[in-house]
C-alpha atoms as one frame of an Amber mdcrd trajectory, in Angstrom:
protein
 -11.832  37.447  15.947 -12.220  36.878  12.198  -9.053  34.812  12.151 -10.334
  32.496  14.913 -13.628  31.953  13.097 -11.830  31.118   9.851  -9.526  28.737
  11.684 -12.526  27.056  13.338 -14.349  26.690  10.009 -11.280  25.221   8.283
 -10.624  22.820  11.164 -14.226  21.591  11.242 -14.244  21.167   7.477 -11.083
  19.069   7.572 -12.340  16.982  10.469 -15.642  16.367   8.703 -13.778  14.917
   5.700 -11.625  12.488   7.666 -14.076   9.551   7.781 -14.235   9.624   3.976
 -10.572   8.681   3.773 -10.734   5.943   6.382 -10.202   2.455   5.026  -9.399
  -0.985   6.336  -5.708  -1.833   6.278  -5.021  -4.561   3.695  -1.379  -5.374
   4.184   1.520  -3.081   4.611   1.841  -0.534   1.814   5.327   0.392   3.021
   6.615  -3.183   2.806   4.851  -3.592  -0.506   6.625  -0.620  -2.080  10.014
  -1.164  -0.445  10.324  -4.963  -0.494   7.694  -6.846  -2.514   7.668  -4.738
  -5.696  11.465  -4.826  -6.183  11.488  -8.569  -5.473   8.675  -9.024  -7.985
  10.632  -7.063 -10.583  13.715  -9.208  -9.926  11.588 -12.369 -10.237  10.156
 -11.100 -13.548  13.624 -10.397 -14.978  14.970 -13.742 -13.726  11.901 -15.491
 -15.162  12.504 -13.911 -18.562  16.082 -15.179 -18.494  14.992 -18.634 -17.409
  12.328 -18.714 -20.124  14.918 -17.898 -22.798  17.258 -20.566 -21.410  14.453
 -23.152 -21.341  13.138 -22.515 -24.866  14.800 -25.631 -26.404  13.407 -27.904
 -23.686  10.016 -26.238 -23.915  10.009 -26.837 -27.665  10.516 -30.561 -27.065
   7.737 -30.580 -24.483   5.476 -28.751 -26.927   5.644 -31.587 -29.475   3.158
 -33.811 -27.667  -0.484 -32.757 -27.193  -1.989 -30.484 -25.812   0.775 -28.253
 -27.308   0.623 -25.640 -24.545   4.104 -25.939 -23.032   5.112 -22.421 -24.111
   1.941 -20.937 -22.636   2.359 -22.758 -19.323   6.055 -21.926 -19.046   5.549
 -18.247 -19.907   2.642 -18.016 -17.478   4.663 -19.466 -14.616   7.973 -17.680
 -15.258   6.904 -14.306 -16.711   3.186 -13.459 -16.460   2.589 -14.317 -12.797
   5.604 -12.388 -11.437   4.850  -9.476 -13.773   1.211  -9.445 -12.665   2.285
  -9.468  -9.025   4.634  -6.560  -9.681   2.725  -4.312 -12.086  -1.008  -5.181
 -12.089  -1.577  -5.496  -8.348  -2.980  -2.590  -6.294  -0.649  -1.325  -3.576
  -1.171  -3.210  -0.326  -3.045  -6.183  -1.816  -0.833  -9.243  -1.434  -3.135
 -12.192  -2.131  -5.235 -12.845  -5.228  -8.949 -13.605  -5.294 -10.311 -17.058
  -6.071 -10.075 -16.323  -9.813  -6.385 -15.367  -9.519  -6.797 -11.604  -9.949
  -5.570  -8.997  -7.493  -8.365  -6.654  -6.385  -8.904  -4.168  -3.591 -12.156
  -4.969  -1.804
């Protein structure tokens, strides 16, 4: 009899906590971890290689004002793929209006 009461108390306690963990699905976490993160890492590594290869051309583009060719090139080839891979919460695939990845 004691065992049944303990089992009932534990079951009710666990069931009472379930709504706390409920959340809206925001993309597929499985696809994010298996597909999108490795592709983002590959894009970051490829972007680093492309940035190094494009340094001479970027230096020529940096001569004329506004002198931000290195910043724009690094942002496009390195920072955006790295942000998608490392700074983004799991399951969030699209950025907000300001360009940051946040879980709502």
